[in-house]
N, CA, C and O atoms as CSV, one atom per row, in Angstrom:
chain,resi,resn,atom,element,x,y,z
A,1,MET,N,N,0.854,-1.078,0.007
A,1,MET,CA,C,-0.028,-0.004,-0.009
A,1,MET,C,C,0.840,1.202,-0.053
A,1,MET,O,O,1.718,1.304,0.803
A,2,THR,N,N,0.688,2.159,-0.986
A,2,THR,CA,C,1.575,3.175,-1.092
A,2,THR,C,C,0.531,4.418,-1.165
A,2,THR,O,O,-0.511,4.370,-1.819
A,3,ALA,N,N,0.939,5.489,-0.434
A,3,ALA,CA,C,0.159,6.791,-0.414
A,3,ALA,C,C,1.268,7.799,-0.772
A,3,ALA,O,O,2.354,7.820,-0.193
A,4,THR,N,N,0.897,8.674,-1.821
A,4,THR,CA,C,1.849,9.721,-2.063
A,4,THR,C,C,1.330,11.084,-1.636
A,4,THR,O,O,0.142,11.404,-1.688
A,5,ALA,N,N,2.320,11.857,-1.209
A,5,ALA,CA,C,1.866,13.198,-0.610
A,5,ALA,C,C,3.025,14.110,-0.844
A,5,ALA,O,O,4.065,13.953,-0.203
A,6,GLY,N,N,2.896,15.028,-1.706
A,6,GLY,CA,C,3.889,15.872,-2.033
A,6,GLY,C,C,5.075,15.414,-2.877
A,6,GLY,O,O,4.960,15.137,-4.071
A,7,HIS,N,N,6.239,15.347,-2.184
A,7,HIS,CA,C,7.525,14.969,-2.822
A,7,HIS,C,C,7.948,13.558,-2.847
A,7,HIS,O,O,8.915,13.198,-3.519
A,8,GLY,N,N,7.177,12.674,-2.060
A,8,GLY,CA,C,7.507,11.275,-1.966
A,8,GLY,C,C,6.401,10.405,-1.746
A,8,GLY,O,O,5.248,10.830,-1.834
A,9,ALA,N,N,6.693,9.082,-1.436
A,9,ALA,CA,C,5.663,8.173,-1.188
A,9,ALA,C,C,5.996,7.443,0.143
A,9,ALA,O,O,7.151,7.268,0.531
A,10,THR,N,N,4.884,7.032,0.810
A,10,THR,CA,C,4.997,6.370,1.949
A,10,THR,C,C,4.263,4.850,1.744
A,10,THR,O,O,3.133,4.687,1.284
A,11,ALA,N,N,5.056,3.930,2.136
A,11,ALA,CA,C,4.445,2.423,2.038
A,11,ALA,C,C,4.061,2.052,3.407
A,11,ALA,O,O,4.816,2.120,4.376
A,12,VAL,N,N,2.892,1.674,3.425
A,12,VAL,CA,C,2.263,0.955,4.697
A,12,VAL,C,C,1.685,-0.487,4.414
A,12,VAL,O,O,0.693,-0.733,3.726
A,13,SER,N,N,2.483,-1.388,5.068
A,13,SER,CA,C,2.185,-2.789,4.969
A,13,SER,C,C,0.614,-2.946,5.465
A,13,SER,O,O,-0.020,-2.160,6.169
A,14,GLU,N,N,0.217,-4.084,4.938
A,14,GLU,CA,C,-1.376,-4.357,5.495
A,14,GLU,C,C,-1.265,-4.726,6.967
A,14,GLU,O,O,-2.192,-4.388,7.703
A,15,ARG,N,N,-0.269,-5.357,7.449
A,15,ARG,CA,C,-0.104,-5.583,8.871
A,15,ARG,C,C,-0.192,-4.456,9.677
A,15,ARG,O,O,-0.918,-4.330,10.663
A,16,THR,N,N,0.705,-3.508,9.141
A,16,THR,CA,C,0.797,-2.250,9.922
A,16,THR,C,C,-0.517,-1.462,9.834
A,16,THR,O,O,-0.969,-0.911,10.838
A,17,PHE,N,N,-1.096,-1.405,8.720
A,17,PHE,CA,C,-2.419,-0.799,8.608
A,17,PHE,C,C,-3.422,-1.341,9.558
A,17,PHE,O,O,-4.097,-0.577,10.247
A,18,VAL,N,N,-3.550,-2.673,9.623
A,18,VAL,CA,C,-4.563,-3.319,10.559
A,18,VAL,C,C,-4.131,-2.804,12.027
A,18,VAL,O,O,-4.989,-2.397,12.811
A,19,LYS,N,N,-2.861,-2.837,12.337
A,19,LYS,CA,C,-2.548,-2.322,13.680
A,19,LYS,C,C,-2.941,-0.932,13.944
A,19,LYS,O,O,-3.426,-0.600,15.026
A,20,ILE,N,N,-2.742,-0.114,12.976
A,20,ILE,CA,C,-3.168,1.441,13.335
A,20,ILE,C,C,-4.658,1.363,13.353
A,20,ILE,O,O,-5.271,1.970,14.231
A,21,VAL,N,N,-5.251,0.705,12.502
A,21,VAL,CA,C,-6.836,0.713,12.659
A,21,VAL,C,C,-7.226,0.200,13.880
A,21,VAL,O,O,-8.184,0.738,14.435
A,22,THR,N,N,-6.629,-0.807,14.449
A,22,THR,CA,C,-6.926,-1.424,15.864
A,22,THR,C,C,-6.711,-0.325,16.916
A,22,THR,O,O,-7.541,-0.106,17.799
A,23,GLU,N,N,-5.567,0.353,16.784
A,23,GLU,CA,C,-5.377,1.383,17.850
A,23,GLU,C,C,-6.347,2.562,17.944
A,23,GLU,O,O,-6.729,3.076,18.996
A,24,VAL,N,N,-6.732,2.963,16.566
A,24,VAL,CA,C,-7.669,3.963,16.454
A,24,VAL,C,C,-9.054,3.586,17.116
A,24,VAL,O,O,-9.640,4.295,17.934
A,25,ALA,N,N,-9.480,2.386,16.648
A,25,ALA,CA,C,-10.770,1.963,17.191
A,25,ALA,C,C,-10.737,1.745,18.624
A,25,ALA,O,O,-11.724,2.046,19.294
A,26,ALA,N,N,-9.650,1.227,19.187
A,26,ALA,CA,C,-9.466,0.957,20.603
A,26,ALA,C,C,-9.480,2.315,21.472
A,26,ALA,O,O,-9.753,2.243,22.670
A,27,ASP,N,N,-9.203,3.478,20.905
A,27,ASP,CA,C,-9.163,4.655,21.629
A,27,ASP,C,C,-10.581,5.143,21.803
A,27,ASP,O,O,-10.942,6.115,21.139
A,28,ASP,N,N,-11.394,4.570,22.614
A,28,ASP,CA,C,-12.691,5.014,23.024
A,28,ASP,C,C,-13.096,4.254,24.246
A,28,ASP,O,O,-13.195,3.027,24.243
A,29,ASP,N,N,-13.345,5.059,25.368
A,29,ASP,CA,C,-13.511,4.476,26.534
A,29,ASP,C,C,-14.784,3.468,26.744
A,29,ASP,O,O,-14.932,2.739,27.725
A,30,ARG,N,N,-15.689,3.573,25.605
A,30,ARG,CA,C,-16.874,2.830,25.528
A,30,ARG,C,C,-16.656,1.466,24.983
A,30,ARG,O,O,-17.489,0.573,25.131
A,31,VAL,N,N,-15.502,1.304,24.335
A,31,VAL,CA,C,-15.096,-0.037,23.737
A,31,VAL,C,C,-14.406,-0.834,24.780
A,31,VAL,O,O,-13.424,-0.389,25.375
A,32,ALA,N,N,-14.912,-2.015,25.010
A,32,ALA,CA,C,-14.583,-2.696,26.055
A,32,ALA,C,C,-13.334,-3.643,25.995
A,32,ALA,O,O,-12.622,-3.855,26.977
A,33,GLU,N,N,-13.147,-4.145,24.865
A,33,GLU,CA,C,-12.145,-5.123,24.533
A,33,GLU,C,C,-11.341,-4.725,23.249
A,33,GLU,O,O,-11.757,-3.843,22.499
A,34,ARG,N,N,-10.197,-5.392,23.024
A,34,ARG,CA,C,-9.402,-5.128,21.703
A,34,ARG,C,C,-10.422,-5.455,20.513
A,34,ARG,O,O,-11.020,-6.525,20.399
A,35,PRO,N,N,-10.521,-4.382,19.661
A,35,PRO,CA,C,-11.393,-4.474,18.498
A,35,PRO,C,C,-10.809,-5.669,17.494
A,35,PRO,O,O,-9.594,-5.868,17.476
A,36,GLN,N,N,-11.533,-6.307,16.820
A,36,GLN,CA,C,-11.296,-7.314,15.757
A,36,GLN,C,C,-11.471,-6.448,14.573
A,36,GLN,O,O,-12.479,-5.784,14.329
A,37,VAL,N,N,-10.273,-6.524,13.781
A,37,VAL,CA,C,-10.080,-5.928,12.484
A,37,VAL,C,C,-9.795,-6.562,11.334
A,37,VAL,O,O,-8.844,-7.342,11.375
A,38,ALA,N,N,-10.406,-6.422,10.257
A,38,ALA,CA,C,-10.132,-7.016,8.915
A,38,ALA,C,C,-10.048,-5.932,7.924
A,38,ALA,O,O,-10.857,-5.006,7.984
A,39,ALA,N,N,-9.182,-5.968,7.062
A,39,ALA,CA,C,-9.133,-4.792,6.166
A,39,ALA,C,C,-8.672,-5.278,4.585
A,39,ALA,O,O,-7.914,-6.235,4.426
A,40,SER,N,N,-9.095,-4.682,3.716
A,40,SER,CA,C,-8.867,-4.831,2.328
A,40,SER,C,C,-8.323,-3.625,1.706
A,40,SER,O,O,-8.976,-2.584,1.769
A,41,ILE,N,N,-7.143,-3.663,1.087
A,41,ILE,CA,C,-6.549,-2.526,0.645
A,41,ILE,C,C,-6.229,-2.598,-0.747
A,41,ILE,O,O,-5.655,-3.608,-1.152
A,42,SER,N,N,-6.527,-1.636,-1.570
A,42,SER,CA,C,-6.223,-1.640,-3.004
A,42,SER,C,C,-5.622,-0.270,-3.256
A,42,SER,O,O,-6.365,0.712,-3.257
A,43,GLY,N,N,-4.403,-0.157,-3.456
A,43,GLY,CA,C,-3.688,1.119,-3.823
A,43,GLY,C,C,-3.724,1.838,-2.532
A,43,GLY,O,O,-3.211,1.417,-1.495
A,44,ALA,N,N,-4.431,3.066,-2.679
A,44,ALA,CA,C,-4.561,4.049,-1.555
A,44,ALA,C,C,-6.006,4.041,-1.047
A,44,ALA,O,O,-6.445,4.979,-0.382
A,45,ILE,N,N,-6.717,2.999,-1.363
A,45,ILE,CA,C,-8.219,2.860,-0.868
A,45,ILE,C,C,-8.348,1.718,-0.048
A,45,ILE,O,O,-7.833,0.654,-0.391
A,46,ALA,N,N,-9.089,1.852,1.171
A,46,ALA,CA,C,-9.269,0.595,1.906
A,46,ALA,C,C,-10.725,0.404,2.323
A,46,ALA,O,O,-11.492,1.366,2.322
A,47,THR,N,N,-11.077,-0.686,2.640
A,47,THR,CA,C,-12.315,-1.053,3.326
A,47,THR,C,C,-12.045,-1.763,4.695
A,47,THR,O,O,-11.105,-2.556,4.735
A,48,VAL,N,N,-12.733,-1.561,5.731
A,48,VAL,CA,C,-12.524,-2.083,7.065
A,48,VAL,C,C,-13.782,-2.750,7.620
A,48,VAL,O,O,-14.887,-2.220,7.501
A,49,ARG,N,N,-13.600,-3.873,8.204
A,49,ARG,CA,C,-14.445,-4.509,8.918
A,49,ARG,C,C,-13.986,-4.521,10.333
A,49,ARG,O,O,-12.882,-4.947,10.673
A,50,LEU,N,N,-14.924,-4.011,11.184
A,50,LEU,CA,C,-14.471,-3.658,12.615
A,50,LEU,C,C,-15.497,-4.472,13.594
A,50,LEU,O,O,-16.698,-4.273,13.411
A,51,GLY,N,N,-15.135,-5.278,14.510
A,51,GLY,CA,C,-15.713,-5.970,15.529
A,51,GLY,C,C,-15.537,-5.411,16.899
A,51,GLY,O,O,-14.446,-5.588,17.441
A,52,ILE,N,N,-16.492,-4.744,17.539
A,52,ILE,CA,C,-16.170,-4.155,18.913
A,52,ILE,C,C,-17.240,-4.566,19.836
A,52,ILE,O,O,-18.394,-4.806,19.482
A,53,ALA,N,N,-16.765,-4.636,21.113
A,53,ALA,CA,C,-17.462,-4.911,22.215
A,53,ALA,C,C,-17.843,-3.556,22.856
A,53,ALA,O,O,-16.961,-2.699,22.901
A,54,VAL,N,N,-18.975,-3.297,23.319
A,54,VAL,CA,C,-19.264,-1.993,23.659
A,54,VAL,C,C,-19.733,-2.227,25.216
A,54,VAL,O,O,-20.418,-3.178,25.593
A,55,ARG,N,N,-19.233,-1.181,26.033
A,55,ARG,CA,C,-19.483,-1.138,27.401
A,55,ARG,C,C,-20.948,-0.725,27.667
A,55,ARG,O,O,-21.371,0.334,27.203
A,56,TYR,N,N,-21.695,-1.505,28.374
A,56,TYR,CA,C,-23.054,-1.137,28.764
A,56,TYR,C,C,-23.074,0.028,29.698
A,56,TYR,O,O,-22.212,0.074,30.575
A,57,PRO,N,N,-23.910,0.911,29.607
A,57,PRO,CA,C,-25.004,1.370,28.845
A,57,PRO,C,C,-24.771,2.350,27.735
A,57,PRO,O,O,-25.652,3.159,27.444
A,58,ALA,N,N,-23.598,2.313,27.088
A,58,ALA,CA,C,-23.219,3.249,26.050
A,58,ALA,C,C,-24.237,2.923,24.777
A,58,ALA,O,O,-24.451,1.789,24.349
A,59,PRO,N,N,-24.772,4.047,24.303
A,59,PRO,CA,C,-25.621,3.860,23.106
A,59,PRO,C,C,-24.979,3.204,21.889
A,59,PRO,O,O,-24.149,3.815,21.216
A,60,VAL,N,N,-25.341,2.024,21.622
A,60,VAL,CA,C,-24.673,1.265,20.595
A,60,VAL,C,C,-24.484,1.900,19.171
A,60,VAL,O,O,-23.416,1.895,18.557
A,61,ARG,N,N,-25.605,2.420,18.748
A,61,ARG,CA,C,-25.590,3.007,17.391
A,61,ARG,C,C,-24.545,4.295,17.398
A,61,ARG,O,O,-23.752,4.521,16.484
A,62,GLN,N,N,-24.669,4.984,18.425
A,62,GLN,CA,C,-23.719,6.123,18.479
A,62,GLN,C,C,-22.224,5.743,18.581
A,62,GLN,O,O,-21.366,6.391,17.980
A,63,VAL,N,N,-21.973,4.815,19.257
A,63,VAL,CA,C,-20.589,4.239,19.437
A,63,VAL,C,C,-20.085,3.738,18.108
A,63,VAL,O,O,-18.910,3.914,17.784
A,64,ALA,N,N,-21.090,3.016,17.208
A,64,ALA,CA,C,-20.691,2.493,15.955
A,64,ALA,C,C,-20.522,3.601,15.076
A,64,ALA,O,O,-19.598,3.561,14.264
A,65,ALA,N,N,-21.284,4.585,15.122
A,65,ALA,CA,C,-21.250,5.749,14.130
A,65,ALA,C,C,-19.949,6.607,14.271
A,65,ALA,O,O,-19.269,6.989,13.319
A,66,GLU,N,N,-19.692,6.861,15.622
A,66,GLU,CA,C,-18.590,7.527,15.889
A,66,GLU,C,C,-17.280,6.822,15.650
A,66,GLU,O,O,-16.285,7.478,15.341
A,67,ALA,N,N,-17.238,5.469,15.785
A,67,ALA,CA,C,-16.137,4.708,15.494
A,67,ALA,C,C,-15.817,4.738,13.992
A,67,ALA,O,O,-14.660,4.765,13.571
A,68,ARG,N,N,-16.851,4.732,13.247
A,68,ARG,CA,C,-16.767,4.727,11.698
A,68,ARG,C,C,-16.150,6.078,11.369
A,68,ARG,O,O,-15.114,6.157,10.709
A,69,GLU,N,N,-16.758,7.075,11.809
A,69,GLU,CA,C,-16.211,8.574,11.398
A,69,GLU,C,C,-14.793,8.663,11.762
A,69,GLU,O,O,-13.919,9.132,11.033
A,70,ARG,N,N,-14.612,8.152,13.013
A,70,ARG,CA,C,-13.256,8.404,13.639
A,70,ARG,C,C,-12.055,7.607,12.701
A,70,ARG,O,O,-11.001,8.096,12.294
A,71,LEU,N,N,-12.502,6.412,12.526
A,71,LEU,CA,C,-11.607,5.495,11.625
A,71,LEU,C,C,-11.290,6.155,10.288
A,71,LEU,O,O,-10.126,6.296,9.912
A,72,MET,N,N,-12.282,6.535,9.617
A,72,MET,CA,C,-12.235,7.157,8.131
A,72,MET,C,C,-11.403,8.520,8.249
A,72,MET,O,O,-10.661,8.816,7.312
A,73,SER,N,N,-11.493,9.311,9.297
A,73,SER,CA,C,-10.803,10.496,9.316
A,73,SER,C,C,-9.419,10.312,9.847
A,73,SER,O,O,-8.468,10.746,9.197
A,74,ARG,N,N,-9.237,9.672,11.031
A,74,ARG,CA,C,-7.943,9.354,11.672
A,74,ARG,C,C,-6.820,8.628,10.834
A,74,ARG,O,O,-5.667,9.016,10.649
A,75,VAL,N,N,-7.427,7.494,10.378
A,75,VAL,CA,C,-6.533,6.560,9.704
A,75,VAL,C,C,-6.025,7.239,8.397
A,75,VAL,O,O,-4.895,6.955,8.002
A,76,ARG,N,N,-6.880,8.216,7.629
A,76,ARG,CA,C,-6.351,8.849,6.546
A,76,ARG,C,C,-5.289,9.739,6.944
A,76,ARG,O,O,-4.257,9.855,6.282
A,77,ASP,N,N,-5.542,10.439,8.127
A,77,ASP,CA,C,-4.364,11.393,8.435
A,77,ASP,C,C,-3.099,10.625,8.942
A,77,ASP,O,O,-2.002,11.168,8.815
A,78,LEU,N,N,-3.195,9.453,9.479
A,78,LEU,CA,C,-2.001,8.759,9.931
A,78,LEU,C,C,-1.294,8.071,8.734
A,78,LEU,O,O,-0.064,8.102,8.697
A,79,THR,N,N,-2.015,7.436,7.727
A,79,THR,CA,C,-1.339,6.513,6.764
A,79,THR,C,C,-1.416,7.129,5.385
A,79,THR,O,O,-0.650,6.746,4.501
A,80,GLY,N,N,-2.330,8.085,5.172
A,80,GLY,CA,C,-2.602,8.609,3.629
A,80,GLY,C,C,-3.462,7.682,2.835
A,80,GLY,O,O,-3.764,7.899,1.661
A,81,ILE,N,N,-3.813,6.725,3.463
A,81,ILE,CA,C,-4.931,5.642,2.865
A,81,ILE,C,C,-6.316,6.047,3.154
A,81,ILE,O,O,-6.661,6.100,4.335
A,82,THR,N,N,-7.157,6.341,2.217
A,82,THR,CA,C,-8.412,6.602,2.262
A,82,THR,C,C,-9.345,5.309,2.617
A,82,THR,O,O,-9.416,4.379,1.814
A,83,VAL,N,N,-9.990,5.292,3.739
A,83,VAL,CA,C,-10.776,4.338,4.275
A,83,VAL,C,C,-12.254,4.634,3.625
A,83,VAL,O,O,-13.005,5.483,4.106
A,84,GLU,N,N,-12.540,3.950,2.637
A,84,GLU,CA,C,-13.806,4.209,1.928
A,84,GLU,C,C,-15.052,3.571,2.479
A,84,GLU,O,O,-16.163,4.061,2.275
A,85,ASN,N,N,-14.846,2.393,3.232
A,85,ASN,CA,C,-16.033,2.010,3.855
A,85,ASN,C,C,-15.629,1.251,5.157
A,85,ASN,O,O,-14.595,0.584,5.187
A,86,VAL,N,N,-16.420,1.357,6.181
A,86,VAL,CA,C,-16.326,0.816,7.510
A,86,VAL,C,C,-17.567,0.020,7.839
A,86,VAL,O,O,-18.641,0.613,7.945
A,87,ASP,N,N,-17.480,-1.395,8.020
A,87,ASP,CA,C,-18.548,-2.131,8.460
A,87,ASP,C,C,-18.384,-2.347,9.952
A,87,ASP,O,O,-17.337,-2.889,10.305
A,88,VAL,N,N,-19.172,-2.038,10.781
A,88,VAL,CA,C,-19.056,-2.121,12.248
A,88,VAL,C,C,-20.068,-3.170,12.661
A,88,VAL,O,O,-21.259,-3.124,12.356
A,89,ASP,N,N,-19.458,-4.176,13.423
A,89,ASP,CA,C,-20.151,-5.265,14.115
A,89,ASP,C,C,-20.024,-5.068,15.465
A,89,ASP,O,O,-18.908,-4.849,15.937
A,90,ILE,N,N,-21.167,-5.122,16.276
A,90,ILE,CA,C,-21.062,-5.095,17.689
A,90,ILE,C,C,-21.209,-6.489,18.213
A,90,ILE,O,O,-22.251,-7.145,18.189
A,91,VAL,N,N,-20.072,-6.862,18.682
A,91,VAL,CA,C,-19.824,-8.399,18.873
A,91,VAL,C,C,-20.333,-8.770,20.209
A,91,VAL,O,O,-20.742,-9.897,20.489
A,92,ARG,N,N,-20.284,-7.687,21.083
A,92,ARG,CA,C,-20.788,-8.050,22.598
A,92,ARG,C,C,-21.121,-6.788,23.237
A,92,ARG,O,O,-20.588,-5.745,22.862
A,93,LEU,N,N,-22.014,-6.821,24.228
A,93,LEU,CA,C,-22.202,-5.799,25.399
A,93,LEU,C,C,-21.491,-6.347,26.459
A,93,LEU,O,O,-21.511,-7.548,26.727
A,94,VAL,N,N,-20.796,-5.415,27.137
A,94,VAL,CA,C,-20.115,-5.810,28.426
A,94,VAL,C,C,-20.557,-4.871,29.610
A,94,VAL,O,O,-20.100,-5.045,30.740
């Protein structure tokens, strides 16, 4: 995976990309466990499938929507790879 910005290019391996996505997704106090992440990357475009456990009584829809928005924005800033789609599965309430 390569993203170009200005004068050069930055290569981000798929393994590193998944780790970055995991850290960004875990950065929410309402997420109870380490998120499950699967990603598909083609050039500088990615799709992500995210499985999260939500702490009760957090509003599940709100947590999912905010996780989606945060991933799309923050991961682009960190990697230069555009996350085109994020599917969020709530795997458990804790």
